[in-house]
C-alpha positions, 0 to 999 in steps of 0.5 A, spaced: 500 500 500 502 507 498 503 511 504 500 517 500 492 517 500 488 518 493 486 525 496 493 527 498 496 524 491 491 528 487 494 535 490 501 532 489 500 531 482 496 537 481 502 541 483 507 537 479 502 538 473 502 546 474 510 546 475 511 542 468 506 546 464 507 553 467 515 553 469 518 548 465 515 547 458 516 555 457 524 554 458 525 548 454 529 552 449 533 555 454 535 548 457 536 545 450 541 551 448 545 551 455 545 543 455 543 544 463 537 545 467 536 552 470 538 552 477 531 555 479 528 549 476 532 545 480 531 548 487 523 548 485 524 541 484 527 540 491 522 544 494 516 540 492 519 533 493 521 531 486 528 528 488 525 523 493 517 522 491 518 514 491 523 514 497 519 512 503 516 517 508 520 515 514 527 516 510 524 523 508 521 522 501 513 522 499 512 515 499 509 514 492 508 507 490 509 505 483 501 506 481 502 513 483 509 514 480 507 512 473 502 518 473 507 523 475 512 520 470 507 522 465 507 529 467 515 529 466 514 526 459 510 532 457 516 536 457 524 536 456 526 529 458 532 531 461 528 534 467 526 528 469 533 525 469 536 530 474 532 526 479 530 520 476 536 516 479 535 518 486 527 515 486 529 510 481 534 505 479 539 508 484 535 510 490 530 503 490 537 499 491 538 502 497 530 502 499 529 495 498 536 492 499 540 497 503 542 495 511 539 500 516 545 503 517 546 504 509 539 507 509 540 512 515 547 514 512 544 516 505 536 516 504 534 522 507 540 526 503 538 523 497 530 524 498 532 532 499 536 532 493 542 534 497 545 527 494 545 526 487 545 518 486 548 515 480 547 507 478 553 505 475 552 498 472 553 499 464 560 498 461 563 498 454 562 490 454 555 489 458 549 494 457 542 491 458 544 484 461 548 485 467 551 478 467 556 480 462 559 485 467 567 486 468 568 491 473 571 487 479 571 488 487 576 484 491 576 483 498 582 485 502 584 481 509 581 487 513 574 487 510 575 492 505 574 492 498 578 494 492 574 496 486 577 496 479 573 497 472 570 502 467 563 504 466 559 508 461 553 512 459 552 513 467 546 518 468 548 524 472 555 522 473 558 529 473 553 531 478 553 525 482 555 525 490 554 517 490 555 511 485 551 505 486 556 501 483 556 494 480 562 489 480 563 482 480 566 479 486 567 472 483 565 468 477 558 466 476 556 459 480 551 455 483 550 461 488 548 466 483 552 471 478 557 473 483 555 480 482 555 485 488 553 492 489 557 498 493 556 505 495 562 509 493 562 516 494 564 520 488 570 523 492 573 517 494 580 516 491 581 513 485 574 515 482 574 519 476 569 522 471 570 524 464 567 530 460 559 529 459 557 525 453 554 529 447 548 526 445 543 526 439 538 529 444 536 530 451 540 536 452 541 537 460 541 530 462 548 529 463 551 522 462 559 520 462 564 515 463 566 513 470 573 509 472 574 506 478 582 505 479 584 501 485 578 504 489 578 502 496 571 502 500 570 499 507 566 493 508 560 497 510 559 499 503 557 493 501 549 493 499 545 489 504 552 486 507 551 480 502 555 479 496 549 475 492 544 481 493 547 485 487 544 482 481 537 481 484 538 488 486 539 490 479 534 486 476 528 488 481 530 496 480 531 495 473 524 492 472 521 498 476 524 503 472 522 500 466 514 501 468 516 508 469 520 509 463 514 506 459 510 512 463 515 517 461 514 515 453 506 516 454 507 523 457 512 524 451 507 521 446 501 526 449 505 532 448 507 530 441 499 529 439 497 535 443 502 539 439 500 536 432 493 538 434 494 545 435 498 545 429 493 542 424 487 546 427 490 553 425 495 551 419 492 551 412 493 548 405 490 552 399 485 555 404 483 549 408 485 547 415 490 541 414 486 538 420 480 537 415 484 532 410 483 525 412 490 523 411 492 528 416 486 525 421 488 518 420 495 520 423 492 523 429 487 517 430 493 512 430 497 517 435 491 517 439 490 509 439 497 508 441 497 513 447 490 510 449 493 503 449 500 505 452 497 509 458 492 503 460 498 498 459 502 502 464 497 503 469 496 495 469 503 494 469 504 498 475 498 495 479 501 488 478 508 490 480 505 493 486 501 487 488 506 483 487 502 479 481 508 480 476 514 484 477 518 481 471 514 480 464 509 486 465 514 491 466 518 489 459 511 488 456 509 496 458 516 498 456 517 495 449 510 497 447 510 504 450 517 506 447 516 503 440 509 507 440 512 514 442 517 513 436 512 512 432 508 518 435 513 522 434 515 520 427 507 522 425 508 528 429 514 531 425 510 528 419 503 532 420 508 538 421 511 538 414 517 542 413 516 546 420 517 539 424 524 539 422 526 545 425 530 546 431 525 551 434 519 546 434 517 542 440 516 536 436 523 536 433 526 535 440 521 530 442 523 526 436 530 526 438 529 525 446 524 519 445 529 515 441 533 514 447 527 510 451 528 504 446 535 503 449 536 505 456 534 500 462 534 494 457 533 495 450 527 493 446 531 487 444 532 485 451 525 486 453 523 481 448 528 476 450 525 477 457 518 476 455 519 470 450 523 467 455 519 468 461 513 465 457 516 459 454 519 457 461 512 458 464 509 454 459 514 448 460 513 448 467 505 447 466 507 442 461 510 438 466 505 438 471 500 435 466 
């Protein structure tokens, strides 16, 4: 059960809606041109609790569950996706590792500061040779005689790395065996000796969302940095956090698709061709109809996946179903939005041009569309085999 009543959540959602539509949307060009979120928007996001909306209340957050999270995510998707990236890892893949797998001491040391935005947490999983599937991890951690750990390895595309105060870092402690994949998670403060962060990446879109390579060279951390105090917690922590994050990303995609449709409707209602509003043309209406169908299906799918995650009914296949459908859907919607705008849709000052570039990343991170299909297909076939043996 959520810690927040439907009545209280309605107020939170209204505040976020107002913030996004009146404060952030008018400054999307500024965010893109400066490749940064303005400081006053960061401050407001902290004030209204956005750095900790999914962190439990006992640790200073708002305590929203995933069914509520996805409603906010649709609001975040309505504007530049880099705004959401600023606090997304605190609430999502990084913060949830601590919420679900951290020791009491680890939670006490970090969660309140993560929830307030004092600490920015990054999820250091992806490597040059290991992306959507953590089993290929090569970064390694070696336990020392005194109980410390020494971490060596390189990570890439790490969201918020140039701004991070804490890296939730995945490293191999042994080869995979019958006890598990041998992957552990460590809490590594950014100022720890041996941690270095490269210049932030230049990307196709999502300006203002900074990602970078992170290197760990002989980084020594104490035994208390091992998440959950157990080396075999790591892989499960990664999989659980990623599954939750996939539903959130699917909801973001729905929000972005809604914005693309809204921009398109405004455009076709007033733009004329030969004296006729182009919205009166049936082929334009067909594009609009397809966009609405995708958005409606995606929104229903996200809400269903979130409900199944919260109830515990399905925390593996439904998140992947929602992510692959919604992120592929938003790509199609963004493409149609550019098409109905005609030449103007290709111009940098048009919101649909930014949306077209921004949403392309959604099919790649937190597990590519291909990985989602493997999870869905493999999971269904394994279940079918089990069912067959029972007959």
